[in-house]
C-alpha positions in Angstrom: -16.4 -9.0 -27.7 -13.6 -6.5 -27.4 -11.5 -5.1 -24.5 -14.2 -2.5 -23.6 -16.6 -5.4 -22.9 -14.3 -7.1 -20.4 -14.9 -6.8 -16.7 -11.7 -7.2 -14.7 -10.5 -6.3 -11.2 -9.1 -2.8 -10.8 -5.3 -2.5 -10.5 -3.9 -0.7 -7.5 -0.5 -0.3 -5.8 0.3 -0.2 -2.1 3.7 0.8 -0.7 5.4 -0.3 2.5 7.5 2.7 3.1 10.4 2.1 5.5 11.0 5.4 7.4 13.0 6.1 10.6 12.9 2.6 12.0 9.3 2.0 11.2 6.8 1.8 8.3 4.4 4.6 7.2 0.6 4.3 7.4 -1.9 7.0 6.5 -5.2 7.7 8.2 -7.8 7.7 5.4 -10.0 10.7 4.7 -12.5 8.7 2.6 -14.4 5.5 3.3 -13.5 2.9 4.3 -12.1 4.5 7.5 -9.0 3.5 9.3 -5.3 3.5 8.8 -3.8 2.0 5.6 -0.6 1.7 3.6 -0.1 4.6 1.1 -1.4 3.6 -2.3 -4.0 4.0 -5.0 -5.1 3.3 -8.5 -2.7 2.8 -11.4 -3.5 5.3 -14.2 -3.9 4.3 -17.8 -0.5 4.7 -19.4 1.4 4.5 -16.1 3.7 1.7 -14.9 3.0 0.2 -11.5 6.4 1.4 -10.3 5.6 5.0 -11.3 2.1 4.7 -9.7 3.7 3.6 -6.4 6.2 6.4 -6.3 3.5 9.0 -7.3 0.9 7.7 -4.7 3.6 7.6 -2.0 4.5 11.3 -2.7 0.9 12.4 -3.0 -0.2 10.9 0.4 2.9 11.2 2.5 5.1 14.0 0.9 8.0 11.5 1.0 10.3 10.8 -1.9 10.4 7.0 -2.1 13.0 4.7 -3.7 11.4 1.4 -4.5 13.5 -1.6 -3.2 11.5 -4.5 -4.4 8.1 -5.7 -5.5 6.8 -7.6 -2.5 3.6 -9.5 -3.4 0.3 -9.2 -5.2 -2.9 -9.4 -3.1 -6.1 -10.3 -5.0 -8.8 -11.8 -2.8 -12.1 -10.5 -4.2 -13.3 -9.2 -0.8 -10.1 -7.4 0.1 -11.7 -4.0 -0.7 -15.3 -3.7 0.3 -16.1 -1.2 -2.5 -15.0 -3.4 -5.5 -12.7 -6.1 -6.6 -9.2 -4.7 -6.7 -5.8 -6.3 -7.1 -2.9 -4.6 -5.4 0.8 -5.0 -6.2 2.6 -4.2 -3.1 6.1 -2.6 -3.1 8.7 -2.1 -0.4 10.5 1.2 -0.5 12.6 3.6 1.5 11.2 7.1 2.3 13.1 10.4 2.5 11.9 13.8 3.5 9.4 15.1 6.0 6.5 12.9 6.6 3.2 14.7 6.2 -0.3 13.3 5.4 -1.8 15.0 2.3 -4.2 14.3 -0.6 -6.4 11.3 0.5 -4.6 11.1 3.9 -6.0 12.9 6.9 -2.5 12.3 8.5 0.5 10.0 8.2 2.6 8.5 10.9 5.3 5.9 11.5 4.5 2.6 13.2 6.4 -0.6 14.2 5.2 -4.1 14.7 4.5 -3.5 18.4 2.4 -0.3 18.0 0.1 -0.9 15.0 -3.1 1.1 15.1 -6.3 -0.8 16.1 -8.3 0.2 13.0 -6.5 -0.8 9.7 -8.5 -0.7 6.4 -8.8 -3.3 3.7 -6.5 -6.3 4.1 -3.6 -4.1 5.0 -3.1 -5.6 8.5 -2.4 -9.0 6.7 0.0 -7.3 4.3 1.8 -5.6 7.1 2.1 -8.8 9.1 3.3 -10.6 6.0 6.0 -7.9 5.6 7.2 -8.2 9.2 7.3 -12.0 8.8 9.3 -11.6 5.6 11.7 -9.3 7.3 12.3 -11.7 10.2 12.4 -15.0 8.2 13.1 -14.1 4.5 10.0 -16.1 3.6 7.6 -14.4 1.1 3.8 -14.7 1.4 2.3 -17.5 -0.6 5.5 -19.6 -0.5 5.1 -23.0 1.1 
């Protein structure tokens, strides 16, 4: 049995982009519908950090400086299409926010005005982020 015979979860990145006193979400063009953190698949030969910067630029047009690796989310049902593990980063965005690529549009949100429909487990990730910002306590830490 070699590496080609292995079946493992797909690797993705998501980015919590801090922008003008809020965080950036994109409205997805493709299923599943709803708003989501910018992100996507890590390409073969690409680091997760470079994937995060690339996906952020492709979907929001923002230049992002990564601040920290936040947490990895890996529940098998977090993506209804397949098992995907996401490494989530926190970064600061610069430039003019504009949805593009897989994003129908992009907008800035705060804790008090999150959209109703949020795809995947991204509401959990966003709430974990706001909790971390207010308490300094990371997800998964007891």
